[in-house]
N, C-alpha and C positions, 0 to 999 in steps of 0.2 A: 503492499499500498503507500501511497506518496505519502509524506507529510511535510509539512511547512515548519520553519524554524519559528524559533520563538520571536515574538516581535523585537526583543533586545537585542537578539543577534541579527535579525534583520538590520536595525538600525546602525550598529556596530558596522556592518559591513557597507553599508550606504555611506556612513562617515568615513570609513578607511578610503574607501576607493575615490572619494570624492578628493581627500586630502591628497593621495598618489597621483590624480590626475591634476594635481596643482590648482583646485578650484580656488583654494584658500593661500595667498601668498604667504612665503615663510616669513614669521615674527607678527602675523596680525591675527587675533583676536577671534576666539572661536564662541559663540554666544549659545547658550541651551535652548533660549528661548527662541532666537531665531532658526535653528534647527530644528525646533519642534514646530515652528509654523510650517516651514519650508515642506518637510515630511509628512505634516498633519498626523503626528502624534502629541501625548502628553509628554511632559518636561521629564517625566519617571525613566524611561526607556534612554533617550537622548542623554541624562543625566550618567546613568550607569555605562553606557559607552563611553561617553569621555573620560570617567574615572577608569574605565579598563584601558583607554588608549593610551593614558596617560602613565599607566603601570606597565605597558608594554613598550615606551619611550617613544612613542609616535607624536605625544602632545606634552608641552609643558603645563604645570600647574602654578601659579601663583597665589599665596593666601590672601583672599580678598579682592583678588582681580581677574579669577576665573582662568579659563585655557587660551592657550596660544599655540599656533604651530611654530614649532623650533626654526631657527634661522638653519640654514647650512654651515656644517662646520665640519672641517677637515679632521679634528682631532676625535671628534663623534663619530665618525665613518669609519677611523682608523681602528679607534678601539673596538668598535662592533666589528668590521673587517677582521681584525685579528682574532677576534674569539669564535667567530662563526667559521673562519679557517681551520681554526683546530678541533672544533667540535664535529664539522663534517666531515674531517679526515678520520676522526675516531670512530664517528658512524661507520663510515667506509670499512674501517679494520674489522669491527666488530657484527658487519651484515658477512652471514656463512656462506653465501653462494649468490651468484650473477647468472639466472637460467638464461639460454639464448632467447625466449619470450620474451624478458625484461629489456636485454641489448637491442631487440628488434623496436620496442617502444621509444627508446631511447633516441634510435636514428629516426623515427616517423616525426619525431618531437624537434630534431634538427630540420629534417627537412622542411615542416611547416614555418620554422624562426627564419630560414634562408629564404622562404618566400614572402616575408613578413617585410616589409619597407614603408617608415614614415608614420608608422602605428604604434610608437611608445609603449602605451600600454600593453598592446598585444606581444610587443616583444618583452615585457618585463613577466607577464603571466607566462608564456611559454620558457623564458628562462627559468622561471620558479617552477613549473610543473618539470623539467629535466633535471633539476637537483631533488626534486621529492620522488620522482620515479627513481633515479639513483640510489637513494638509501631507505627506499621503504622497506626492503628486506630486513632494517638494522630491527633487532628483537627490542633495544630501549626504547621503549615509548617516550618515557620521561625526556630524552636527550634529541628526539625527534619533535616534541612537542617545544622545547627551548631554540631548537635550528627555526621552527614555523615561526617562533613568536620574534626571536631578532632580526629574521627576514623583512619582517615588515617595515623594521628602520631602514635596511638596505634597500629595500626596494623603494620608497620613498627617493631617494639620492638617485639609483640608478632610472628611474622613469623621468624626473628632473635633467640629469645628465644628457639623456637621448632626446628630450626635447630641445634643450637649449644648447646643447655643444653640436650642432650639425650632424650628428649621426643618424643616420638612416634603418640601421640595422645592427643587429648583433653577431659576431664571428662564433663560429659554430666550430672552428677546427679544435679549441682546447677540449670541448665534449668529445670530438670525434677521436683526438687520440686516448683518452680515459678509456671511451669505449673500447678501441682496439687494445688497449692494454687489457682490459677486461675480459675479453673474449680470447686473448693468450693465456689467459690465467695469471697473468704477472702483476699482481698486486702492489707490487714494491712499485715499479714504475706508475701505475694507476696513482697510488697513493702520493706521489712526489708531483704528478701532474698537476692532482686537484689542489695541492698547498698554491704550486704556482699559478694555477688558472685564478685562485683567490687573490694572492699576492699583486698581480698585475692588474686586478681589476679593481681591487681597492686603491691600487697607486692610482690609478687614472681617476677615481671617482674623489680620492683625496686632491690630487692635483686641481680639479676643476672645481671642487668646494672651495678652496683655497682662492680662486681667483673672483673678484666683485662679479657680481650678476646685475641685472636692470636695475634702473634708479630707483623704480617702483618697490622693489623688494630689498633695497639699501634704506629707503626712508621709511618703509614700515618695520623691520628689524631693529630701526635705530628709536624708536618709540618707546 
């Protein structure tokens, strides 16, 4: 039977996707009353969603001043990326096997990613899906939950980077090299390549985040 998500989860997803799309500029205030009116719900599920997003690091919360979208910060994405690279490599180590069916699914995701041009959110969705499928065999569910939570932070940076840095697509070459190593049952090489993939990707995002962005974003962030 089909089931509907609880209202609080639907509201959470709507707000999260709006932040990732860049609907609210970095540094801008997020008001529960405005969101409740836009979404046609009461303030309660909106407030719950905003508190959850704050715990996950997607939003900032100031005592007495509400919520805001954090400015892009090369230190933050560097720290989050360092953690993600480490725990994803751990999840890869803990994964007992990589059946051909899963590796074929990874190849299909890459084929879709190669055909996606100019759609930042679609690229980010496929990138997330590739990593999720890669690690879905890891038996440590708590580790996978932590990865999923932290990827919400890196996802905001990657989406903005693709929109603003004249990047119309993501390279699938690192993915393909990791998958090829796994097909050869060469775990050591796959592990090394995954770490390199994270280091290079986070390095690009750090360099981008360190640069001045639009004047609108700078003014909002300074308020």
